C-alpha positions in Angstrom: 0.0 0.0 0.0 1.2 3.5 -0.8 1.8 5.8 2.1 0.4 9.3 2.0 3.0 11.7 0.7 2.1 14.5 3.1 3.1 12.2 6.0 6.3 11.3 4.0 7.6 14.5 2.6 6.0 17.3 4.6 5.0 16.0 8.0 6.7 14.0 10.7 5.9 10.3 10.6 4.8 9.0 13.9 4.3 5.5 15.0 3.7 3.7 18.2 6.9 2.6 19.9 7.6 -0.5 21.8 9.4 -0.7 25.1 12.9 0.7 25.0 14.9 -2.5 25.4 17.9 -1.7 23.3 19.2 1.4 25.1 22.6 1.4 23.6 21.3 1.1 20.1 18.6 3.7 20.7 21.1 6.2 22.0 23.0 5.9 18.7 20.3 5.5 16.1 16.9 6.4 17.7 13.9 4.5 18.9 13.7 2.0 16.0 17.3 0.8 16.2 16.1 -2.6 17.4 15.5 -3.7 13.8 19.3 -4.4 13.8 18.5 -7.5 15.8 16.2 -9.0 13.0 17.9 -11.6 10.8 16.4 -10.5 7.5 17.5 -6.9 8.0 21.0 -8.1 9.0 21.2 -10.1 5.8 20.2 -7.1 3.7 23.0 -5.1 5.5 25.5 -7.9 4.7 24.6 -7.7 1.0 24.8 -3.9 1.2 28.5 -4.0 2.1 29.4 -4.7 -1.6 27.7 -2.3 -4.0 29.4 0.9 -2.7 32.7 -0.7 -3.5 31.9 -0.6 -7.2 33.3 2.9 -7.4 34.9 3.8 -4.1 37.3 0.8 -4.2 38.9 2.2 -7.4 38.9 5.9 -6.4 42.3 5.9 -4.7 43.9 3.6 -7.3 42.8 4.9 -10.7 46.0 6.8 -11.2 48.0 3.6 -10.5 46.1 1.7 -13.1 47.1 3.9 -16.0 50.5 2.1 -16.6 49.4 -1.6 -16.2 46.4 -1.1 -18.5 48.4 1.1 -21.0 45.8 3.8 -20.9 45.8 7.6 -20.3 44.6 9.9 -17.5 41.7 11.0 -19.7 40.5 7.5 -20.4 41.1 5.8 -17.0 37.9 7.5 -15.7 36.0 5.1 -18.1 36.6 2.4 -15.4 33.9 4.3 -13.4 31.6 5.3 -16.2 31.3 1.8 -17.8 30.4 0.4 -14.4 27.6 2.9 -13.8 26.2 2.9 -17.3 24.4 -0.5 -17.4 22.2 0.5 -14.4 20.5 3.2 -16.6 18.8 0.4 -18.5 19.1 -2.7 -16.2 17.9 -1.2 -12.9 14.3 -0.6 -14.2 14.3 -4.2 -15.6 15.4 -5.6 -12.2 12.6 -3.6 -10.6 10.0 -5.1 -12.8 11.4 -8.6 -12.2 11.5 -8.1 -8.5 7.9 -6.9 -8.4 6.7 -9.9 -10.4 9.0 -12.7 -9.2 10.3 -11.7 -5.9 13.3 -9.8 -4.4 15.5 -12.8 -3.4 16.2 -14.4 -6.8 17.2 -11.0 -8.3 19.4 -10.1 -5.3 21.3 -13.4 -5.2 21.9 -13.5 -8.9 23.2 -9.9 -8.9 25.6 -10.5 -6.1 27.1 -13.5 -7.9 27.6 -11.5 -11.2 29.0 -8.6 -9.3 31.6 -10.7 -7.4 32.7 -12.8 -10.4 33.1 -10.0 -12.9 34.8 -7.7 -10.5 37.4 -10.2 -9.3 38.1 -11.4 -12.8 39.6 -8.0 -13.7 42.7 -9.1 -11.8 43.3 -11.7 -14.5 43.8 -9.3 -17.4 46.0 -6.5 -18.5 44.0 -5.6 -21.6 42.1 -2.4 -21.0 39.2 -3.2 -23.3 38.6 -6.5 -21.5 38.8 -4.8 -18.1 36.2 -2.3 -19.3 34.0 -5.2 -20.5 34.2 -6.9 -17.1 33.4 -3.6 -15.4 30.4 -3.3 -17.6 29.2 -6.8 -16.6 29.9 -6.0 -13.0 27.7 -2.9 -13.4 24.9 -5.2 -14.6 25.3 -7.1 -11.3 25.3 -3.9 -9.3 21.9 -3.0 -10.9 20.2 -5.8 -9.0 21.8 -5.2 -5.6 21.1 -1.7 -4.1 17.7 -1.1 -5.6 16.5 -4.5 -4.3 17.9 -3.9 -0.9 16.2 -0.5 -0.7 12.9 -2.0 -1.9 13.1 -4.9 0.6 13.6 -2.5 3.5 10.5 -0.6 2.3 8.6 -4.0 2.2 9.6 -4.8 5.8 9.1 -1.4 7.5 7.1 1.8 7.3 7.3 5.4 8.7 10.2 6.3 11.0 11.2 2.7 11.3 11.6 2.5 7.5 13.7 5.7 7.6 15.9 4.2 10.3 16.3 1.1 8.1 17.3 3.1 5.0 19.7 5.2 7.2 21.3 2.2 8.7 21.7 0.7 5.2 23.4 3.9 4.1 25.5 3.7 7.2 26.8 0.3 6.3 27.6 1.6 2.8 29.6 4.4 4.4 31.5 2.1 6.7 32.3 -0.1 3.8 33.5 2.8 1.8 35.5 3.9 4.9 37.3 0.7 5.5 38.0 -0.7 2.0 39.5 2.3 0.0 42.5 2.7 2.3 43.0 -1.1 2.0 42.8 -0.8 -1.7 45.3 2.1 -1.7 47.7 -0.1 0.3 47.2 -3.2 -1.8 47.8 -1.5 -5.1 51.3 -0.6 -3.9 52.0 -4.4 -3.6 50.3 -5.4 -6.9 47.7 -3.6 -9.0 45.6 -6.7 -9.2 45.0 -7.1 -5.5 42.2 -4.5 -5.0 40.0 -6.3 -7.5 40.1 -9.5 -5.5 38.2 -7.8 -2.8 35.1 -8.0 -5.0 35.0 -11.8 -4.4 33.4 -11.0 -1.0 30.1 -10.8 -2.9 30.0 -14.6 -3.3 29.7 -15.7 0.3 27.2 -12.8 0.8 25.1 -14.3 -2.0 25.2 -17.7 -0.4 24.0 -16.3 3.0 21.1 -14.4 1.4 20.1 -17.5 -0.6 20.1 -19.8 2.5 18.6 -17.6 5.2 16.8 -14.5 3.8 12.9 -14.8 4.0 11.5 -12.0 1.9 7.9 -10.8 2.5 5.3 -12.5 0.3 5.4 -10.9 -3.2 2.4 -8.7 -4.1 -0.4 -10.4 -6.0 0.2 -9.1 -9.5 -3.1 -10.6 -10.7 -5.2 -8.5 -8.4 -3.3 -5.2 -8.0 -5.7 -2.2 -8.0 -5.3 1.3 -6.9 -5.3 5.0 -7.7 -1.8 5.6 -9.2 -3.6 7.2 -12.2 -6.6 8.8 -10.6 -6.3 12.5 -10.1 -9.2 12.4 -7.7 -8.2 9.3 -6.0 -11.2 7.3 -7.2 -10.0 5.6 -10.4 -9.2 1.9 -10.1 -6.4 0.5 -12.2 -5.4 -3.1 -12.7 -1.7 -3.9 -13.2 -2.2 -7.4 -14.5 0.4 -8.1 -17.1 3.6 -6.3 -18.1 2.0 -3.5 -20.2 -0.5 -2.3 -17.6 2.3 -2.5 -15.0 4.6 -0.2 -17.1 1.8 2.2 -17.9 0.7 2.5 -14.3 4.3 3.0 -13.1 4.8 5.6 -15.8 1.7 7.5 -14.7 2.9 7.4 -11.1 6.4 8.7 -12.0 5.1 11.6 -14.1 3.2 13.1 -11.1 5.1 16.4 -10.3 5.7 15.5 -6.7 7.0 12.0 -7.4 9.1 13.1 -10.4 10.6 15.9 -8.4 11.7 13.5 -5.6 13.1 11.0 -8.2 15.1 13.8 -9.8 16.3 15.1 -6.4 17.5 11.6 -5.4 20.0 11.5 -8.3 21.6 14.9 -7.8 23.8 14.3 -4.8 25.4 11.6 -6.9 26.6 14.3 -9.2 28.8 15.7 -6.5 29.9 12.5 -4.9 30.9 10.7 -8.1 32.7 13.8 -9.3 34.8 13.6 -6.1 35.3 9.8 -6.3 36.4 9.9 -9.9 38.8 12.8 -9.7 39.9 12.4 -6.0 43.2 10.8 -6.8 44.0 13.6 -9.4 42.9 16.3 -7.0 45.0 14.8 -4.2 48.1 13.9 -6.1 48.3 16.7 -8.7 46.7 19.6 -7.0 47.8 19.0 -3.4 51.0 17.0 -4.1 49.6 14.2 -2.0 49.8 10.4 -2.3 47.4 7.6 -3.2 47.2 6.7 0.5 46.0 10.3 1.3 43.5 10.0 -1.5 42.2 6.8 0.1 42.1 8.7 3.4 39.8 11.4 1.9 37.4 8.7 0.6 37.5 7.0 4.0 36.8 10.2 5.9 33.9 11.2 3.6 32.4 7.8 3.8 32.7 7.5 7.6 31.0 10.9 8.0 28.1 10.0 5.6 27.8 6.7 7.4 27.3 8.5 10.7 24.9 11.1 9.1 22.9 8.4 7.4 22.4 6.5 10.7 20.5 9.5 12.0 17.9 9.6 9.3 15.2 7.9 11.4 15.9 10.2 14.3 15.6 13.2 12.1 12.4 11.9 10.6 10.8 11.6 14.0 12.3 14.9 15.3 11.3 17.4 12.6 7.9 18.4 11.5 9.1 18.6 8.0 12.0 17.0 6.1 12.3 20.0 3.8 14.6 22.1 5.9 17.1 19.3 6.9 17.2 18.3 3.2 17.9 21.9 2.1 20.7 22.2 4.6 22.1 18.8 3.5 22.2 19.9 -0.1 24.1 23.1 0.9 26.6 21.0 2.8 27.3 18.8 -0.3 28.0 21.7 -2.6 30.1 23.8 -0.1 32.1 20.8 1.1 33.2 19.7 -2.4 34.2 23.3 -3.3 36.4 23.4 -0.2 38.1 20.2 -1.3 38.8 21.6 -4.8 40.5 24.7 -3.4 42.1 23.2 -0.4 45.8 24.1 0.1 46.5 20.7 1.7 45.1 17.4 2.9 44.0 18.8 6.3 41.6 21.4 4.8 40.4 18.9 2.2 39.6 16.5 5.0 37.4 19.1 6.6 35.7 19.9 3.3 34.9 16.3 2.4 33.5 15.7 6.0 31.0 18.6 5.4 30.1 17.1 2.1 29.7 13.7 3.7 27.1 15.0 6.2 25.0 16.3 3.3 25.4 13.1 1.2 24.5 10.8 4.1 21.3 12.7 5.0 20.1 13.4 1.5 20.3 9.9 0.1 18.9 8.2 3.2 15.9 10.6 3.4 15.3 10.6 -0.4 15.2 6.9 -0.5 12.9 6.6 2.5 10.5 9.1 0.9 10.5 7.3 -2.5 9.7 3.9 -1.1 6.6 5.4 0.5 5.4 7.0 -2.7 4.3 3.7 -4.4 2.0 0.8 -3.6 3.4 -2.6 -2.8 3.1 -3.9 -6.3 4.9 -0.9 -7.8 7.5 -0.2 -5.1 10.5 -2.0 -6.7 9.6 -0.4 -10.0 9.6 3.1 -8.6 12.7 2.6 -6.6 14.4 1.2 -9.7 13.5 4.2 -11.7 15.0 6.5 -9.1 18.1 4.3 -8.8 18.4 4.2 -12.6 18.4 8.0 -12.7 21.1 7.9 -10.1 23.1 5.6 -12.3 22.6 8.0 -15.2 24.0 10.9 -13.2 26.9 8.7 -12.1 27.7 7.9 -15.7 27.4 11.3 -17.2 29.2 13.2 -14.5 32.7 11.9 -15.2 32.2 12.3 -18.9 31.0 15.9 -18.5 33.8 16.8 -16.1 36.3 15.2 -18.5 35.0 17.3 -21.4 35.1 20.5 -19.4 38.7 19.7 -18.3 39.7 18.9 -21.9 38.3 22.1 -23.2 39.5 24.3 -20.4 43.1 23.0 -19.9 44.6 24.5 -23.0 43.2 27.9 -22.0 43.5 28.0 -18.2 45.7 25.0 -17.3 44.8 21.6 -15.9 44.4 22.7 -12.2 42.0 25.5 -13.0 40.1 23.3 -15.5 39.6 20.6 -12.9 38.4 23.1 -10.4 36.0 24.7 -12.9 34.5 21.3 -13.6 34.2 20.5 -9.9 32.5 23.8 -9.1 30.1 23.1 -11.9 29.0 19.7 -10.5 28.8 21.3 -7.0 26.3 23.9 -8.2 24.3 21.3 -10.3 24.0 18.9 -7.3 23.2 21.4 -4.5 21.1 24.0 -6.3 19.3 21.5 -8.4 18.4 19.4 -5.4 17.0 22.4 -3.6 14.9 23.4 -6.6 13.5 19.9 -6.8 12.5 20.0 -3.1 10.7 23.3 -3.6 8.7 21.9 -6.5 7.9 18.7 -4.6 6.6 20.8 -1.6 4.3 22.9 -3.8 3.0 20.1 -5.9 -0.4 18.4 -5.3 -0.3 15.3 -3.1 -0.4 11.8 -4.5 -3.7 10.0 -4.0 -3.3 7.1 -1.6 -4.8 3.6 -1.7 -7.5 2.6 0.7 -5.9 0.9 3.7 -2.5 2.4 3.3 -0.6 2.8 6.6 -1.6 6.1 8.1 -4.9 6.4 6.3 
């Protein structure tokens, strides 16, 4: 059942609370932290360790891969772009499959593909083959994060669901904190070693296959609702693939839903810009080292992990999510600009910490909002559309930044060109996100289905 948008975007979500029997967890993450004790949620968190490593694991080592793969600084960024590109098309497909056949089969298959393709890169020195394997790994990625996000939306609602999304993002942040420095250290020994870390996806896939009990899939043969009714009275059946796609499209095109979907992808513009050019910013602009580049990723990831863990508490605390989200978008933009113009690693560390606060809050809250905008039988589809948009921004940002750098360098030099490109993505990510929020706030509410939580 869809949850009323006014209670999701504009108003505080309130739910009855059980007895406070996990005081240490509550003090850290809020009243709903006890979900950490549930087996299915733990398995989703285990699977969630892997997808963030798709990009962050390579961030501190891209400069070190230029020689073994015989490529150039301009082309090495393709190792990021070809990974993110498949999700643009594949993520919506995985959403449809997950809505019709269940979350678990899609998630297990995606983990296996992600792990095998990523670790196989260690076996080649041919750049084109490495790009092909990264492309295949991106196909696997497309079935991991969106399905985990959707599954959390299946299991929980309201502030509890926001806590779950925040803790999921916290695990992503901790993973991105721990593994990039390890990758930066391993690449000094041998360039192949960082890629072997992707094999961790295989035991995670086995654990999900053996022990994860997903909620019963929605009945696709009797799904009715008001996703198309402007007055909330029309009844639509989603039996079959074509009605499903039409109904999903009509839901997405609503101004409030579309604005939130667009807003969800814009923080990625800033973060992927940092991840892609972090090693060049650190090594070439600040005379740093690959290890220091890994430290910057680790600090940013740790901070966004901490910030994401507070999403449930913020949901319960504030009457509106609008102002925390506006503040978080400002942090993203300002923090990255500080990194670009930092005279040394210390100032850059402070800047990426500020950006990490914004990144952790925006993506946790956006995802929590989006899972509540759709009924059960369309939830994976809507989440997948939003995640596909995120993949598109991830794919286009390094390409756009590379083009700006290539055009600007002959005129103003490489350092100024890189900073110009970085400031551009900071403005697009922060200002664009705020504009989307303002549109969503002023748009008409989405009709809810009878019996939805909170009706």
